[in-house]
N, CA, C and O atoms as a GROMACS GRO file, in nm:
protein
  320
    1UNK      N    1  -8.427  -1.017  -5.240
    1UNK     CA    2  -8.356  -0.846  -5.276
    1UNK      C    3  -8.362  -0.898  -5.430
    1UNK      O    4  -8.370  -1.016  -5.466
    2UNK      N    5  -8.357  -0.792  -5.507
    2UNK     CA    6  -8.347  -0.809  -5.622
    2UNK      C    7  -8.198  -0.780  -5.721
    2UNK      O    8  -8.147  -0.668  -5.707
    3UNK      N    9  -8.157  -0.840  -5.780
    3UNK     CA   10  -8.003  -0.820  -5.887
    3UNK      C   11  -8.043  -0.817  -6.032
    3UNK      O   12  -8.147  -0.859  -6.082
    4UNK      N   13  -7.947  -0.764  -6.087
    4UNK     CA   14  -7.951  -0.773  -6.240
    4UNK      C   15  -7.869  -0.858  -6.315
    4UNK      O   16  -7.747  -0.870  -6.307
    5UNK      N   17  -7.959  -0.924  -6.399
    5UNK     CA   18  -7.859  -1.073  -6.519
    5UNK      C   19  -7.783  -0.959  -6.584
    5UNK      O   20  -7.826  -0.853  -6.628
    6UNK      N   21  -7.649  -1.012  -6.580
    6UNK     CA   22  -7.591  -0.914  -6.702
    6UNK      C   23  -7.528  -1.028  -6.798
    6UNK      O   24  -7.537  -1.148  -6.772
    7UNK      N   25  -7.469  -0.980  -6.903
    7UNK     CA   26  -7.399  -1.080  -7.012
    7UNK      C   27  -7.283  -1.129  -6.967
    7UNK      O   28  -7.227  -1.034  -6.912
    8UNK      N   29  -7.203  -1.245  -6.958
    8UNK     CA   30  -7.088  -1.230  -6.930
    8UNK      C   31  -7.066  -1.384  -7.058
    8UNK      O   32  -7.106  -1.500  -7.070
    9UNK      N   33  -6.961  -1.270  -7.143
    9UNK     CA   34  -6.939  -1.366  -7.283
    9UNK      C   35  -7.089  -1.429  -7.350
    9UNK      O   36  -7.175  -1.345  -7.375
   10UNK      N   37  -7.112  -1.545  -7.373
   10UNK     CA   38  -7.184  -1.633  -7.426
   10UNK      C   39  -7.325  -1.673  -7.336
   10UNK      O   40  -7.435  -1.706  -7.378
   11UNK      N   41  -7.284  -1.658  -7.211
   11UNK     CA   42  -7.375  -1.668  -7.086
   11UNK      C   43  -7.391  -1.548  -7.015
   11UNK      O   44  -7.322  -1.446  -7.022
   12UNK      N   45  -7.506  -1.576  -6.934
   12UNK     CA   46  -7.567  -1.477  -6.831
   12UNK      C   47  -7.496  -1.486  -6.688
   12UNK      O   48  -7.428  -1.584  -6.657
   13UNK      N   49  -7.516  -1.384  -6.610
   13UNK     CA   50  -7.457  -1.399  -6.482
   13UNK      C   51  -7.536  -1.314  -6.384
   13UNK      O   52  -7.616  -1.230  -6.424
   14UNK      N   53  -7.511  -1.340  -6.236
   14UNK     CA   54  -7.561  -1.237  -6.152
   14UNK      C   55  -7.458  -1.209  -6.055
   14UNK      O   56  -7.370  -1.295  -6.045
   15UNK      N   57  -7.448  -1.108  -5.981
   15UNK     CA   58  -7.349  -1.074  -5.910
   15UNK      C   59  -7.415  -1.096  -5.735
   15UNK      O   60  -7.524  -1.051  -5.701
   16UNK      N   61  -7.325  -1.172  -5.644
   16UNK     CA   62  -7.382  -1.136  -5.520
   16UNK      C   63  -7.339  -1.031  -5.447
   16UNK      O   64  -7.219  -1.004  -5.440
   17UNK      N   65  -7.440  -0.953  -5.381
   17UNK     CA   66  -7.409  -0.856  -5.338
   17UNK      C   67  -7.305  -0.913  -5.225
   17UNK      O   68  -7.290  -1.032  -5.198
   18UNK      N   69  -7.224  -0.784  -5.156
   18UNK     CA   70  -7.081  -0.774  -5.086
   18UNK      C   71  -7.152  -0.838  -4.931
   18UNK      O   72  -7.087  -0.928  -4.879
   19UNK      N   73  -7.268  -0.799  -4.867
   19UNK     CA   74  -7.321  -0.865  -4.790
   19UNK      C   75  -7.334  -1.010  -4.781
   19UNK      O   76  -7.287  -1.078  -4.690
   20UNK      N   77  -7.393  -1.047  -4.867
   20UNK     CA   78  -7.478  -1.201  -4.882
   20UNK      C   79  -7.355  -1.284  -4.871
   20UNK      O   80  -7.339  -1.380  -4.795
   21UNK      N   81  -7.248  -1.220  -4.982
   21UNK     CA   82  -7.126  -1.313  -5.010
   21UNK      C   83  -7.066  -1.291  -4.857
   21UNK      O   84  -7.044  -1.399  -4.802
   22UNK      N   85  -7.040  -1.192  -4.788
   22UNK     CA   86  -6.986  -1.249  -4.647
   22UNK      C   87  -7.027  -1.330  -4.583
   22UNK      O   88  -6.962  -1.427  -4.545
   23UNK      N   89  -7.174  -1.302  -4.551
   23UNK     CA   90  -7.261  -1.388  -4.472
   23UNK      C   91  -7.239  -1.537  -4.523
   23UNK      O   92  -7.223  -1.618  -4.431
   24UNK      N   93  -7.236  -1.580  -4.633
   24UNK     CA   94  -7.212  -1.709  -4.652
   24UNK      C   95  -7.064  -1.762  -4.687
   24UNK      O   96  -7.031  -1.873  -4.729
   25UNK      N   97  -6.973  -1.636  -4.655
   25UNK     CA   98  -6.814  -1.664  -4.671
   25UNK      C   99  -6.785  -1.744  -4.776
   25UNK      O  100  -6.731  -1.855  -4.766
   26UNK      N  101  -6.840  -1.662  -4.933
   26UNK     CA  102  -6.800  -1.658  -5.046
   26UNK      C  103  -6.693  -1.547  -5.079
   26UNK      O  104  -6.691  -1.428  -5.048
   27UNK      N  105  -6.609  -1.620  -5.149
   27UNK     CA  106  -6.495  -1.526  -5.208
   27UNK      C  107  -6.478  -1.560  -5.340
   27UNK      O  108  -6.535  -1.654  -5.397
   28UNK      N  109  -6.398  -1.481  -5.387
   28UNK     CA  110  -6.352  -1.479  -5.522
   28UNK      C  111  -6.287  -1.633  -5.591
   28UNK      O  112  -6.173  -1.665  -5.556
   29UNK      N  113  -6.371  -1.731  -5.698
   29UNK     CA  114  -6.331  -1.807  -5.683
   29UNK      C  115  -6.383  -1.947  -5.639
   29UNK      O  116  -6.333  -2.053  -5.677
   30UNK      N  117  -6.503  -1.933  -5.543
   30UNK     CA  118  -6.571  -2.009  -5.421
   30UNK      C  119  -6.646  -2.090  -5.554
   30UNK      O  120  -6.677  -2.036  -5.660
   31UNK      N  121  -6.660  -2.202  -5.526
   31UNK     CA  122  -6.777  -2.286  -5.641
   31UNK      C  123  -6.878  -2.291  -5.556
   31UNK      O  124  -6.846  -2.299  -5.438
   32UNK      N  125  -7.041  -2.288  -5.593
   32UNK     CA  126  -7.131  -2.288  -5.589
   32UNK      C  127  -7.216  -2.411  -5.667
   32UNK      O  128  -7.171  -2.455  -5.773
   33UNK      N  129  -7.331  -2.459  -5.614
   33UNK     CA  130  -7.407  -2.540  -5.694
   33UNK      C  131  -7.556  -2.493  -5.742
   33UNK      O  132  -7.630  -2.452  -5.652
   34UNK      N  133  -7.595  -2.495  -5.843
   34UNK     CA  134  -7.713  -2.451  -5.913
   34UNK      C  135  -7.796  -2.526  -5.956
   34UNK      O  136  -7.766  -2.604  -6.046
   35UNK      N  137  -7.908  -2.523  -5.907
   35UNK     CA  138  -8.018  -2.650  -5.956
   35UNK      C  139  -8.149  -2.529  -5.984
   35UNK      O  140  -8.164  -2.408  -5.968
   36UNK      N  141  -8.224  -2.641  -6.031
   36UNK     CA  142  -8.367  -2.559  -6.074
   36UNK      C  143  -8.462  -2.663  -6.044
   36UNK      O  144  -8.463  -2.783  -6.072
   37UNK      N  145  -8.550  -2.579  -5.972
   37UNK     CA  146  -8.690  -2.630  -5.910
   37UNK      C  147  -8.818  -2.545  -5.972
   37UNK      O  148  -8.855  -2.432  -5.939
   38UNK      N  149  -8.868  -2.621  -6.057
   38UNK     CA  150  -8.993  -2.580  -6.126
   38UNK      C  151  -8.954  -2.413  -6.201
   38UNK      O  152  -8.882  -2.410  -6.301
   39UNK      N  153  -8.990  -2.331  -6.163
   39UNK     CA  154  -8.919  -2.173  -6.230
   39UNK      C  155  -8.831  -2.129  -6.120
   39UNK      O  156  -8.804  -2.010  -6.133
   40UNK      N  157  -8.779  -2.180  -6.022
   40UNK     CA  158  -8.703  -2.097  -5.951
   40UNK      C  159  -8.572  -2.179  -5.940
   40UNK      O  160  -8.569  -2.302  -5.942
   41UNK      N  161  -8.458  -2.094  -5.929
   41UNK     CA  162  -8.299  -2.097  -5.935
   41UNK      C  163  -8.251  -2.091  -5.779
   41UNK      O  164  -8.249  -1.997  -5.700
   42UNK      N  165  -8.215  -2.220  -5.768
   42UNK     CA  166  -8.139  -2.250  -5.647
   42UNK      C  167  -8.006  -2.223  -5.615
   42UNK      O  168  -7.937  -2.319  -5.650
   43UNK      N  169  -7.941  -2.138  -5.565
   43UNK     CA  170  -7.783  -2.168  -5.550
   43UNK      C  171  -7.732  -2.171  -5.402
   43UNK      O  172  -7.727  -2.085  -5.314
   44UNK      N  173  -7.694  -2.312  -5.409
   44UNK     CA  174  -7.629  -2.307  -5.264
   44UNK      C  175  -7.477  -2.344  -5.294
   44UNK      O  176  -7.415  -2.373  -5.396
   45UNK      N  177  -7.442  -2.329  -5.140
   45UNK     CA  178  -7.285  -2.306  -5.131
   45UNK      C  179  -7.217  -2.458  -5.144
   45UNK      O  180  -7.284  -2.562  -5.144
   46UNK      N  181  -7.117  -2.454  -5.153
   46UNK     CA  182  -7.054  -2.603  -5.143
   46UNK      C  183  -7.068  -2.657  -4.985
   46UNK      O  184  -7.073  -2.586  -4.885
   47UNK      N  185  -7.071  -2.801  -4.991
   47UNK     CA  186  -7.050  -2.854  -4.820
   47UNK      C  187  -6.934  -2.805  -4.800
   47UNK      O  188  -6.855  -2.770  -4.888
   48UNK      N  189  -6.919  -2.799  -4.685
   48UNK     CA  190  -6.753  -2.734  -4.627
   48UNK      C  191  -6.674  -2.884  -4.601
   48UNK      O  192  -6.719  -2.996  -4.576
   49UNK      N  193  -6.546  -2.838  -4.619
   49UNK     CA  194  -6.438  -2.962  -4.616
   49UNK      C  195  -6.370  -2.914  -4.511
   49UNK      O  196  -6.308  -2.808  -4.498
   50UNK      N  197  -6.397  -3.048  -4.402
   50UNK     CA  198  -6.340  -3.053  -4.265
   50UNK      C  199  -6.211  -3.117  -4.261
   50UNK      O  200  -6.181  -3.225  -4.311
   51UNK      N  201  -6.140  -3.040  -4.200
   51UNK     CA  202  -6.000  -3.113  -4.208
   51UNK      C  203  -5.995  -3.220  -4.038
   51UNK      O  204  -6.074  -3.197  -3.946
   52UNK      N  205  -5.913  -3.306  -4.032
   52UNK     CA  206  -5.884  -3.377  -3.901
   52UNK      C  207  -5.898  -3.293  -3.782
   52UNK      O  208  -5.964  -3.332  -3.686
   53UNK      N  209  -5.841  -3.183  -3.784
   53UNK     CA  210  -5.817  -3.097  -3.694
   53UNK      C  211  -5.953  -3.002  -3.650
   53UNK      O  212  -5.974  -2.963  -3.535
   54UNK      N  213  -6.004  -2.986  -3.721
   54UNK     CA  214  -6.142  -2.927  -3.718
   54UNK      C  215  -6.241  -3.011  -3.644
   54UNK      O  216  -6.320  -2.958  -3.565
   55UNK      N  217  -6.239  -3.163  -3.671
   55UNK     CA  218  -6.322  -3.261  -3.654
   55UNK      C  219  -6.305  -3.294  -3.494
   55UNK      O  220  -6.394  -3.295  -3.408
   56UNK      N  221  -6.148  -3.323  -3.477
   56UNK     CA  222  -6.118  -3.406  -3.359
   56UNK      C  223  -6.073  -3.240  -3.264
   56UNK      O  224  -6.050  -3.261  -3.145
   57UNK      N  225  -6.063  -3.120  -3.299
   57UNK     CA  226  -6.035  -3.025  -3.223
   57UNK      C  227  -6.079  -3.041  -3.071
   57UNK      O  228  -6.194  -3.070  -3.038
   58UNK      N  229  -5.959  -3.018  -2.971
   58UNK     CA  230  -5.985  -3.060  -2.826
   58UNK      C  231  -6.043  -3.154  -2.792
   58UNK      O  232  -6.114  -3.152  -2.692
   59UNK      N  233  -6.029  -3.255  -2.862
   59UNK     CA  234  -6.044  -3.430  -2.819
   59UNK      C  235  -5.957  -3.463  -2.754
   59UNK      O  236  -5.848  -3.433  -2.804
   60UNK      N  237  -5.950  -3.530  -2.630
   60UNK     CA  238  -5.873  -3.553  -2.516
   60UNK      C  239  -5.892  -3.678  -2.457
   60UNK      O  240  -6.001  -3.715  -2.415
   61UNK      N  241  -5.758  -3.764  -2.451
   61UNK     CA  242  -5.798  -3.901  -2.412
   61UNK      C  243  -5.904  -3.924  -2.274
   61UNK      O  244  -5.953  -4.035  -2.250
   62UNK      N  245  -5.922  -3.841  -2.217
   62UNK     CA  246  -6.004  -3.867  -2.127
   62UNK      C  247  -6.160  -3.864  -2.186
   62UNK      O  248  -6.247  -3.950  -2.169
   63UNK      N  249  -6.171  -3.730  -2.265
   63UNK     CA  250  -6.298  -3.746  -2.376
   63UNK      C  251  -6.337  -3.883  -2.393
   63UNK      O  252  -6.430  -3.952  -2.350
   64UNK      N  253  -6.242  -3.900  -2.466
   64UNK     CA  254  -6.249  -4.079  -2.555
   64UNK      C  255  -6.294  -4.160  -2.475
   64UNK      O  256  -6.396  -4.222  -2.506
   65UNK      N  257  -6.230  -4.183  -2.347
   65UNK     CA  258  -6.287  -4.263  -2.248
   65UNK      C  259  -6.432  -4.278  -2.207
   65UNK      O  260  -6.498  -4.381  -2.200
   66UNK      N  261  -6.469  -4.150  -2.180
   66UNK     CA  262  -6.608  -4.120  -2.171
   66UNK      C  263  -6.691  -4.174  -2.265
   66UNK      O  264  -6.788  -4.249  -2.253
   67UNK      N  265  -6.624  -4.115  -2.386
   67UNK     CA  266  -6.734  -4.160  -2.537
   67UNK      C  267  -6.770  -4.316  -2.548
   67UNK      O  268  -6.883  -4.355  -2.578
   68UNK      N  269  -6.671  -4.393  -2.523
   68UNK     CA  270  -6.675  -4.541  -2.494
   68UNK      C  271  -6.667  -4.615  -2.410
   68UNK      O  272  -6.577  -4.595  -2.328
   69UNK      N  273  -6.751  -4.724  -2.392
   69UNK     CA  274  -6.726  -4.831  -2.291
   69UNK      C  275  -6.664  -4.933  -2.326
   69UNK      O  276  -6.724  -5.025  -2.382
   70UNK      N  277  -6.535  -4.939  -2.300
   70UNK     CA  278  -6.492  -5.055  -2.349
   70UNK      C  279  -6.454  -5.182  -2.208
   70UNK      O  280  -6.380  -5.280  -2.203
   71UNK      N  281  -6.533  -5.126  -2.126
   71UNK     CA  282  -6.545  -5.206  -1.996
   71UNK      C  283  -6.393  -5.253  -1.949
   71UNK      O  284  -6.305  -5.249  -2.034
   72UNK      N  285  -6.367  -5.288  -1.840
   72UNK     CA  286  -6.253  -5.280  -1.732
   72UNK      C  287  -6.106  -5.329  -1.813
   72UNK      O  288  -6.091  -5.438  -1.870
   73UNK      N  289  -6.034  -5.254  -1.807
   73UNK     CA  290  -5.864  -5.282  -1.845
   73UNK      C  291  -5.825  -5.430  -1.794
   73UNK      O  292  -5.865  -5.475  -1.687
   74UNK      N  293  -5.762  -5.486  -1.863
   74UNK     CA  294  -5.701  -5.615  -1.877
   74UNK      C  295  -5.585  -5.637  -1.915
   74UNK      O  296  -5.551  -5.600  -2.028
   75UNK      N  297  -5.493  -5.705  -1.827
   75UNK     CA  298  -5.350  -5.730  -1.871
   75UNK      C  299  -5.287  -5.621  -1.880
   75UNK      O  300  -5.289  -5.545  -1.784
   76UNK      N  301  -5.227  -5.591  -1.979
   76UNK     CA  302  -5.111  -5.463  -1.989
   76UNK      C  303  -5.226  -5.379  -2.048
   76UNK      O  304  -5.174  -5.286  -2.109
   77UNK      N  305  -5.338  -5.374  -2.055
   77UNK     CA  306  -5.403  -5.272  -2.117
   77UNK      C  307  -5.446  -5.141  -2.018
   77UNK      O  308  -5.519  -5.055  -2.066
   78UNK      N  309  -5.404  -5.130  -1.895
   78UNK     CA  310  -5.400  -5.018  -1.842
   78UNK      C  311  -5.356  -4.914  -1.899
   78UNK      O  312  -5.252  -4.916  -1.965
   79UNK      N  313  -5.440  -4.794  -1.878
   79UNK     CA  314  -5.397  -4.681  -1.981
   79UNK      C  315  -5.425  -4.534  -1.869
   79UNK      O  316  -5.442  -4.415  -1.898
   80UNK      N  317  -5.422  -4.601  -1.742
   80UNK     CA  318  -5.428  -4.462  -1.665
   80UNK      C  319  -5.311  -4.457  -1.605
   80UNK      O  320  -5.282  -4.361  -1.534
   0.00000   0.00000   0.00000
């Protein structure tokens, strides 16, 4: 897809078409990374920021027991 380069103050800018911005989750104020590779401009979205709930969502004590083998319970460690 081709887009037009426009003047924005002393800089040049390009506009993201609505469908591309939506597919990438870009909204006004979003930050992107711009790099130059030879004669190509590469624009990448920032890495996502995850919350603890995003990472551990749905994690249960039973799933944690299956993920780690701590060996048999001893003394007052019994968590059943």
